[in-house]
PyMOL Python script that loads the backbone (N, CA, C, O; Angstrom):
from pymol import cmd

cmd.read_pdbstr("""\
ATOM      1  N   MET A   1      12.781  14.870  -8.738  1.00  0.00           N
ATOM      2  CA  MET A   1      12.848  14.309  -7.241  1.00  0.00           C
ATOM      3  C   MET A   1      12.235  12.999  -7.267  1.00  0.00           C
ATOM      4  O   MET A   1      11.198  12.751  -7.883  1.00  0.00           O
ATOM      5  N   ALA A   2      13.043  11.982  -6.435  1.00  0.00           N
ATOM      6  CA  ALA A   2      12.478  10.647  -6.450  1.00  0.00           C
ATOM      7  C   ALA A   2      11.225  10.394  -5.436  1.00  0.00           C
ATOM      8  O   ALA A   2      11.099  10.922  -4.331  1.00  0.00           O
ATOM      9  N   PRO A   3      10.467   9.618  -5.952  1.00  0.00           N
ATOM     10  CA  PRO A   3       9.276   9.373  -5.180  1.00  0.00           C
ATOM     11  C   PRO A   3       9.545   8.769  -3.777  1.00  0.00           C
ATOM     12  O   PRO A   3      10.547   8.067  -3.645  1.00  0.00           O
ATOM     13  N   THR A   4       8.863   8.952  -2.894  1.00  0.00           N
ATOM     14  CA  THR A   4       8.830   8.365  -1.458  1.00  0.00           C
ATOM     15  C   THR A   4       8.547   6.840  -1.542  1.00  0.00           C
ATOM     16  O   THR A   4       7.464   6.529  -2.037  1.00  0.00           O
ATOM     17  N   LEU A   5       9.288   5.949  -1.170  1.00  0.00           N
ATOM     18  CA  LEU A   5       9.046   4.480  -1.200  1.00  0.00           C
ATOM     19  C   LEU A   5       8.695   4.023   0.070  1.00  0.00           C
ATOM     20  O   LEU A   5       9.373   4.392   1.028  1.00  0.00           O
ATOM     21  N   LEU A   6       7.643   3.200   0.246  1.00  0.00           N
ATOM     22  CA  LEU A   6       7.288   2.731   1.570  1.00  0.00           C
ATOM     23  C   LEU A   6       7.243   1.186   1.580  1.00  0.00           C
ATOM     24  O   LEU A   6       6.870   0.571   0.581  1.00  0.00           O
ATOM     25  N   ASN A   7       7.608   0.594   2.660  1.00  0.00           N
ATOM     26  CA  ASN A   7       7.693  -0.743   2.824  1.00  0.00           C
ATOM     27  C   ASN A   7       6.427  -1.344   3.481  1.00  0.00           C
ATOM     28  O   ASN A   7       5.521  -0.573   3.797  1.00  0.00           O
ATOM     29  N   VAL A   8       6.312  -2.616   3.698  1.00  0.00           N
ATOM     30  CA  VAL A   8       5.135  -3.087   4.275  1.00  0.00           C
ATOM     31  C   VAL A   8       4.658  -2.697   5.631  1.00  0.00           C
ATOM     32  O   VAL A   8       3.448  -2.600   5.834  1.00  0.00           O
ATOM     33  N   GLU A   9       5.525  -2.468   6.571  1.00  0.00           N
ATOM     34  CA  GLU A   9       5.185  -1.991   7.708  1.00  0.00           C
ATOM     35  C   GLU A   9       4.725  -0.558   7.521  1.00  0.00           C
ATOM     36  O   GLU A   9       3.738  -0.216   8.171  1.00  0.00           O
ATOM     37  N   GLU A  10       5.326   0.359   6.693  1.00  0.00           N
ATOM     38  CA  GLU A  10       4.810   1.687   6.661  1.00  0.00           C
ATOM     39  C   GLU A  10       3.598   1.915   6.102  1.00  0.00           C
ATOM     40  O   GLU A  10       2.842   2.762   6.578  1.00  0.00           O
ATOM     41  N   VAL A  11       3.273   1.168   5.007  1.00  0.00           N
ATOM     42  CA  VAL A  11       1.873   1.258   4.401  1.00  0.00           C
ATOM     43  C   VAL A  11       1.059   0.559   5.424  1.00  0.00           C
ATOM     44  O   VAL A  11       0.039   1.204   5.671  1.00  0.00           O
ATOM     45  N   ALA A  12       1.170  -0.650   6.171  1.00  0.00           N
ATOM     46  CA  ALA A  12       0.309  -1.060   7.093  1.00  0.00           C
ATOM     47  C   ALA A  12      -0.207   0.120   8.224  1.00  0.00           C
ATOM     48  O   ALA A  12      -1.357   0.268   8.638  1.00  0.00           O
ATOM     49  N   ALA A  13       0.842   0.803   8.540  1.00  0.00           N
ATOM     50  CA  ALA A  13       0.753   1.794   9.559  1.00  0.00           C
ATOM     51  C   ALA A  13      -0.353   3.096   9.150  1.00  0.00           C
ATOM     52  O   ALA A  13      -1.104   3.753   9.871  1.00  0.00           O
ATOM     53  N   MET A  14      -0.092   3.144   7.673  1.00  0.00           N
ATOM     54  CA  MET A  14      -0.900   4.388   7.051  1.00  0.00           C
ATOM     55  C   MET A  14      -2.280   3.894   7.044  1.00  0.00           C
ATOM     56  O   MET A  14      -3.214   4.683   7.189  1.00  0.00           O
ATOM     57  N   LEU A  15      -2.478   2.541   6.874  1.00  0.00           N
ATOM     58  CA  LEU A  15      -3.811   1.996   6.880  1.00  0.00           C
ATOM     59  C   LEU A  15      -4.401   1.499   8.035  1.00  0.00           C
ATOM     60  O   LEU A  15      -5.500   0.946   8.004  1.00  0.00           O
ATOM     61  N   ARG A  16      -3.738   1.658   9.081  1.00  0.00           N
ATOM     62  CA  ARG A  16      -4.117   1.330  10.560  1.00  0.00           C
ATOM     63  C   ARG A  16      -4.241  -0.158  10.563  1.00  0.00           C
ATOM     64  O   ARG A  16      -5.181  -0.641  11.196  1.00  0.00           O
ATOM     65  N   LYS A  17      -3.352  -1.000   9.892  1.00  0.00           N
ATOM     66  CA  LYS A  17      -3.571  -2.398   9.949  1.00  0.00           C
ATOM     67  C   LYS A  17      -2.211  -2.982  10.622  1.00  0.00           C
ATOM     68  O   LYS A  17      -1.256  -2.226  10.805  1.00  0.00           O
ATOM     69  N   THR A  18      -2.161  -4.290  10.967  1.00  0.00           N
ATOM     70  CA  THR A  18      -1.017  -4.773  11.297  1.00  0.00           C
ATOM     71  C   THR A  18      -0.215  -5.211   9.946  1.00  0.00           C
ATOM     72  O   THR A  18      -0.797  -5.297   8.864  1.00  0.00           O
ATOM     73  N   PRO A  19       1.033  -5.452  10.093  1.00  0.00           N
ATOM     74  CA  PRO A  19       1.747  -5.903   9.040  1.00  0.00           C
ATOM     75  C   PRO A  19       1.172  -7.254   8.192  1.00  0.00           C
ATOM     76  O   PRO A  19       1.112  -7.403   6.971  1.00  0.00           O
ATOM     77  N   ALA A  20       0.771  -8.179   9.266  1.00  0.00           N
ATOM     78  CA  ALA A  20       0.057  -9.472   8.818  1.00  0.00           C
ATOM     79  C   ALA A  20      -1.192  -9.157   8.121  1.00  0.00           C
ATOM     80  O   ALA A  20      -1.515  -9.809   7.128  1.00  0.00           O
ATOM     81  N   SER A  21      -1.941  -8.172   8.585  1.00  0.00           N
ATOM     82  CA  SER A  21      -3.254  -7.993   7.912  1.00  0.00           C
ATOM     83  C   SER A  21      -3.077  -7.363   6.463  1.00  0.00           C
ATOM     84  O   SER A  21      -3.839  -7.509   5.508  1.00  0.00           O
ATOM     85  N   PHE A  22      -2.044  -6.720   6.509  1.00  0.00           N
ATOM     86  CA  PHE A  22      -1.731  -5.956   5.154  1.00  0.00           C
ATOM     87  C   PHE A  22      -1.236  -7.035   4.196  1.00  0.00           C
ATOM     88  O   PHE A  22      -1.619  -7.063   3.027  1.00  0.00           O
ATOM     89  N   ARG A  23      -0.402  -7.901   4.692  1.00  0.00           N
ATOM     90  CA  ARG A  23       0.073  -9.039   3.846  1.00  0.00           C
ATOM     91  C   ARG A  23      -1.154  -9.838   3.421  1.00  0.00           C
ATOM     92  O   ARG A  23      -1.132 -10.371   2.312  1.00  0.00           O
ATOM     93  N   TRP A  24      -2.202  -9.966   4.193  1.00  0.00           N
ATOM     94  CA  TRP A  24      -3.260 -10.727   3.711  1.00  0.00           C
ATOM     95  C   TRP A  24      -3.923  -9.997   2.499  1.00  0.00           C
ATOM     96  O   TRP A  24      -4.165 -10.573   1.438  1.00  0.00           O
ATOM     97  N   MET A  25      -4.216  -8.593   2.758  1.00  0.00           N
ATOM     98  CA  MET A  25      -4.647  -7.837   1.648  1.00  0.00           C
ATOM     99  C   MET A  25      -3.839  -7.901   0.303  1.00  0.00           C
ATOM    100  O   MET A  25      -4.357  -7.771  -0.806  1.00  0.00           O
ATOM    101  N   ILE A  26      -2.601  -8.101   0.522  1.00  0.00           N
ATOM    102  CA  ILE A  26      -1.707  -8.363  -0.824  1.00  0.00           C
ATOM    103  C   ILE A  26      -2.056  -9.642  -1.405  1.00  0.00           C
ATOM    104  O   ILE A  26      -2.325  -9.733  -2.603  1.00  0.00           O
ATOM    105  N   GLN A  27      -2.068 -10.799  -0.492  1.00  0.00           N
ATOM    106  CA  GLN A  27      -2.357 -11.989  -1.079  1.00  0.00           C
ATOM    107  C   GLN A  27      -3.674 -12.068  -1.662  1.00  0.00           C
ATOM    108  O   GLN A  27      -3.734 -12.827  -2.629  1.00  0.00           O
ATOM    109  N   ASN A  28      -4.734 -11.494  -1.336  1.00  0.00           N
ATOM    110  CA  ASN A  28      -6.121 -11.443  -1.646  1.00  0.00           C
ATOM    111  C   ASN A  28      -6.335 -10.286  -2.882  1.00  0.00           C
ATOM    112  O   ASN A  28      -7.431 -10.212  -3.437  1.00  0.00           O
ATOM    113  N   GLY A  29      -5.389  -9.532  -3.210  1.00  0.00           N
ATOM    114  CA  GLY A  29      -5.393  -8.505  -4.431  1.00  0.00           C
ATOM    115  C   GLY A  29      -6.297  -7.461  -3.996  1.00  0.00           C
ATOM    116  O   GLY A  29      -6.984  -6.940  -4.874  1.00  0.00           O
ATOM    117  N   THR A  30      -6.423  -7.059  -2.802  1.00  0.00           N
ATOM    118  CA  THR A  30      -7.252  -5.949  -2.223  1.00  0.00           C
ATOM    119  C   THR A  30      -6.233  -4.846  -1.735  1.00  0.00           C
ATOM    120  O   THR A  30      -6.698  -3.843  -1.193  1.00  0.00           O
ATOM    121  N   ALA A  31      -5.068  -4.958  -1.874  1.00  0.00           N
ATOM    122  CA  ALA A  31      -4.161  -3.999  -1.490  1.00  0.00           C
ATOM    123  C   ALA A  31      -3.575  -3.089  -2.444  1.00  0.00           C
ATOM    124  O   ALA A  31      -3.383  -3.557  -3.566  1.00  0.00           O
ATOM    125  N   PRO A  32      -3.242  -1.854  -2.230  1.00  0.00           N
ATOM    126  CA  PRO A  32      -2.474  -1.008  -3.271  1.00  0.00           C
ATOM    127  C   PRO A  32      -1.505  -1.817  -4.166  1.00  0.00           C
ATOM    128  O   PRO A  32      -0.943  -2.768  -3.622  1.00  0.00           O
ATOM    129  N   LYS A  33      -1.250  -1.579  -5.400  1.00  0.00           N
ATOM    130  CA  LYS A  33      -0.333  -2.149  -6.118  1.00  0.00           C
ATOM    131  C   LYS A  33       1.098  -1.825  -5.662  1.00  0.00           C
ATOM    132  O   LYS A  33       1.368  -0.635  -5.503  1.00  0.00           O
ATOM    133  N   GLY A  34       1.941  -2.647  -5.458  1.00  0.00           N
ATOM    134  CA  GLY A  34       3.284  -2.336  -5.278  1.00  0.00           C
ATOM    135  C   GLY A  34       4.181  -2.923  -6.267  1.00  0.00           C
ATOM    136  O   GLY A  34       3.694  -3.524  -7.225  1.00  0.00           O
ATOM    137  N   ALA A  35       5.497  -2.804  -6.125  1.00  0.00           N
ATOM    138  CA  ALA A  35       6.631  -3.346  -7.010  1.00  0.00           C
ATOM    139  C   ALA A  35       7.691  -4.126  -6.151  1.00  0.00           C
ATOM    140  O   ALA A  35       7.894  -3.839  -4.971  1.00  0.00           O
ATOM    141  N   LYS A  36       8.269  -5.004  -6.728  1.00  0.00           N
ATOM    142  CA  LYS A  36       9.495  -5.605  -6.172  1.00  0.00           C
ATOM    143  C   LYS A  36      10.688  -4.767  -6.601  1.00  0.00           C
ATOM    144  O   LYS A  36      10.879  -4.539  -7.796  1.00  0.00           O
ATOM    145  N   ILE A  37      11.508  -4.298  -5.639  1.00  0.00           N
ATOM    146  CA  ILE A  37      12.687  -3.717  -6.082  1.00  0.00           C
ATOM    147  C   ILE A  37      13.683  -4.322  -5.106  1.00  0.00           C
ATOM    148  O   ILE A  37      13.547  -4.364  -3.883  1.00  0.00           O
ATOM    149  N   GLY A  38      14.721  -4.794  -5.833  1.00  0.00           N
ATOM    150  CA  GLY A  38      15.775  -5.598  -5.067  1.00  0.00           C
ATOM    151  C   GLY A  38      15.345  -6.614  -4.176  1.00  0.00           C
ATOM    152  O   GLY A  38      15.890  -6.858  -3.100  1.00  0.00           O
ATOM    153  N   GLY A  39      14.227  -7.279  -4.705  1.00  0.00           N
ATOM    154  CA  GLY A  39      13.797  -8.482  -4.041  1.00  0.00           C
ATOM    155  C   GLY A  39      12.780  -8.204  -2.933  1.00  0.00           C
ATOM    156  O   GLY A  39      12.158  -9.139  -2.427  1.00  0.00           O
ATOM    157  N   ARG A  40      12.607  -7.000  -2.565  1.00  0.00           N
ATOM    158  CA  ARG A  40      11.626  -6.465  -1.595  1.00  0.00           C
ATOM    159  C   ARG A  40      10.351  -5.582  -2.277  1.00  0.00           C
ATOM    160  O   ARG A  40      10.407  -4.988  -3.354  1.00  0.00           O
ATOM    161  N   LEU A  41       9.216  -5.653  -1.389  1.00  0.00           N
ATOM    162  CA  LEU A  41       8.055  -5.109  -1.927  1.00  0.00           C
ATOM    163  C   LEU A  41       7.981  -3.746  -1.359  1.00  0.00           C
ATOM    164  O   LEU A  41       8.063  -3.569  -0.143  1.00  0.00           O
ATOM    165  N   TYR A  42       7.802  -2.608  -2.347  1.00  0.00           N
ATOM    166  CA  TYR A  42       7.816  -1.122  -2.128  1.00  0.00           C
ATOM    167  C   TYR A  42       6.390  -0.601  -2.765  1.00  0.00           C
ATOM    168  O   TYR A  42       5.818  -1.100  -3.734  1.00  0.00           O
ATOM    169  N   TRP A  43       5.967   0.497  -2.002  1.00  0.00           N
ATOM    170  CA  TRP A  43       4.694   1.251  -2.782  1.00  0.00           C
ATOM    171  C   TRP A  43       5.158   2.467  -2.707  1.00  0.00           C
ATOM    172  O   TRP A  43       5.882   2.716  -1.744  1.00  0.00           O
ATOM    173  N   ARG A  44       4.891   3.468  -3.624  1.00  0.00           N
ATOM    174  CA  ARG A  44       5.054   4.764  -3.929  1.00  0.00           C
ATOM    175  C   ARG A  44       4.024   5.335  -2.965  1.00  0.00           C
ATOM    176  O   ARG A  44       2.854   4.954  -2.981  1.00  0.00           O
ATOM    177  N   GLU A  45       4.516   6.319  -2.070  1.00  0.00           N
ATOM    178  CA  GLU A  45       3.430   7.139  -1.270  1.00  0.00           C
ATOM    179  C   GLU A  45       2.330   7.676  -2.041  1.00  0.00           C
ATOM    180  O   GLU A  45       1.183   7.524  -1.621  1.00  0.00           O
ATOM    181  N   SER A  46       2.546   8.265  -3.084  1.00  0.00           N
ATOM    182  CA  SER A  46       1.505   8.804  -3.916  1.00  0.00           C
ATOM    183  C   SER A  46       0.513   7.691  -4.422  1.00  0.00           C
ATOM    184  O   SER A  46      -0.664   8.033  -4.543  1.00  0.00           O
ATOM    185  N   ASP A  47       0.827   6.524  -4.699  1.00  0.00           N
ATOM    186  CA  ASP A  47      -0.049   5.545  -5.171  1.00  0.00           C
ATOM    187  C   ASP A  47      -0.897   5.022  -4.033  1.00  0.00           C
ATOM    188  O   ASP A  47      -2.071   4.694  -4.206  1.00  0.00           O
ATOM    189  N   VAL A  48      -0.283   4.951  -2.868  1.00  0.00           N
ATOM    190  CA  VAL A  48      -1.104   4.593  -1.700  1.00  0.00           C
ATOM    191  C   VAL A  48      -2.025   5.607  -1.415  1.00  0.00           C
ATOM    192  O   VAL A  48      -3.177   5.207  -1.242  1.00  0.00           O
ATOM    193  N   LEU A  49      -1.827   6.841  -1.316  1.00  0.00           N
ATOM    194  CA  LEU A  49      -2.706   7.963  -1.009  1.00  0.00           C
ATOM    195  C   LEU A  49      -3.816   8.023  -2.201  1.00  0.00           C
ATOM    196  O   LEU A  49      -4.974   8.333  -1.923  1.00  0.00           O
ATOM    197  N   ALA A  50      -3.488   7.766  -3.327  1.00  0.00           N
ATOM    198  CA  ALA A  50      -4.637   7.712  -4.369  1.00  0.00           C
ATOM    199  C   ALA A  50      -5.414   6.581  -4.125  1.00  0.00           C
ATOM    200  O   ALA A  50      -6.633   6.714  -4.232  1.00  0.00           O
ATOM    201  N   TRP A  51      -4.908   5.381  -3.787  1.00  0.00           N
ATOM    202  CA  TRP A  51      -5.758   4.096  -3.523  1.00  0.00           C
ATOM    203  C   TRP A  51      -6.701   4.546  -2.413  1.00  0.00           C
ATOM    204  O   TRP A  51      -7.896   4.261  -2.478  1.00  0.00           O
ATOM    205  N   ILE A  52      -6.219   5.205  -1.449  1.00  0.00           N
ATOM    206  CA  ILE A  52      -7.074   5.493  -0.238  1.00  0.00           C
ATOM    207  C   ILE A  52      -8.150   6.347  -0.674  1.00  0.00           C
ATOM    208  O   ILE A  52      -9.286   6.241  -0.212  1.00  0.00           O
ATOM    209  N   ASP A  53      -7.783   7.299  -1.662  1.00  0.00           N
ATOM    210  CA  ASP A  53      -8.871   8.171  -2.147  1.00  0.00           C
ATOM    211  C   ASP A  53      -9.959   7.514  -3.088  1.00  0.00           C
ATOM    212  O   ASP A  53     -11.092   7.992  -3.139  1.00  0.00           O
ATOM    213  N   ARG A  54      -9.622   6.497  -3.774  1.00  0.00           N
ATOM    214  CA  ARG A  54     -10.467   5.630  -4.597  1.00  0.00           C
ATOM    215  C   ARG A  54     -11.377   4.794  -3.583  1.00  0.00           C
ATOM    216  O   ARG A  54     -12.557   4.580  -3.861  1.00  0.00           O
ATOM    217  N   GLN A  55     -10.921   4.427  -2.653  1.00  0.00           N
ATOM    218  CA  GLN A  55     -11.801   3.729  -1.700  1.00  0.00           C
ATOM    219  C   GLN A  55     -12.929   4.582  -1.216  1.00  0.00           C
ATOM    220  O   GLN A  55     -14.093   4.198  -1.098  1.00  0.00           O
ATOM    221  N   PHE A  56     -12.499   5.705  -0.963  1.00  0.00           N
ATOM    222  CA  PHE A  56     -13.584   6.792  -0.355  1.00  0.00           C
ATOM    223  C   PHE A  56     -14.623   6.910  -1.559  1.00  0.00           C
ATOM    224  O   PHE A  56     -15.833   6.712  -1.454  1.00  0.00           O
ATOM    225  N   GLU A  57     -13.963   7.258  -2.688  1.00  0.00           N
ATOM    226  CA  GLU A  57     -15.041   7.325  -3.982  1.00  0.00           C
ATOM    227  C   GLU A  57     -15.771   6.211  -4.188  1.00  0.00           C
ATOM    228  O   GLU A  57     -16.955   6.436  -4.439  1.00  0.00           O
ATOM    229  N   GLU A  58     -15.452   5.120  -4.164  1.00  0.00           N
ATOM    230  CA  GLU A  58     -16.179   3.954  -4.400  1.00  0.00           C
ATOM    231  C   GLU A  58     -17.170   3.581  -3.173  1.00  0.00           C
ATOM    232  O   GLU A  58     -18.023   2.711  -3.343  1.00  0.00           O
ATOM    233  N   ALA A  59     -17.062   4.153  -2.122  1.00  0.00           N
ATOM    234  CA  ALA A  59     -17.881   3.983  -1.124  1.00  0.00           C
ATOM    235  C   ALA A  59     -19.076   4.936  -1.002  1.00  0.00           C
ATOM    236  O   ALA A  59     -19.998   4.736  -0.211  1.00  0.00           O
ATOM    237  N   SER A  60     -19.008   5.932  -1.793  1.00  0.00           N
ATOM    238  CA  SER A  60     -19.989   6.863  -1.833  1.00  0.00           C
ATOM    239  C   SER A  60     -21.060   6.493  -2.747  1.00  0.00           C
ATOM    240  O   SER A  60     -22.029   7.237  -2.897  1.00  0.00           O
TER     241      SER A  60
END
""", "prot")
cmd.dss("prot")
cmd.show_as("cartoon", "prot")
cmd.util.cbc("prot")
cmd.orient("prot")
């Protein structure tokens, strides 16, 4: 089964950020790692969820 791929707007919504704020995170290296596929940035949903979990672990 193929992983669920998310675009900038979808990841931003998951993080409750505006797309512009999420792009700022990408530029500063604080966003989850994505990959360019066909010239567009995408994130695997599982990677974004793992990144969120790590943020909570690091905050503890």
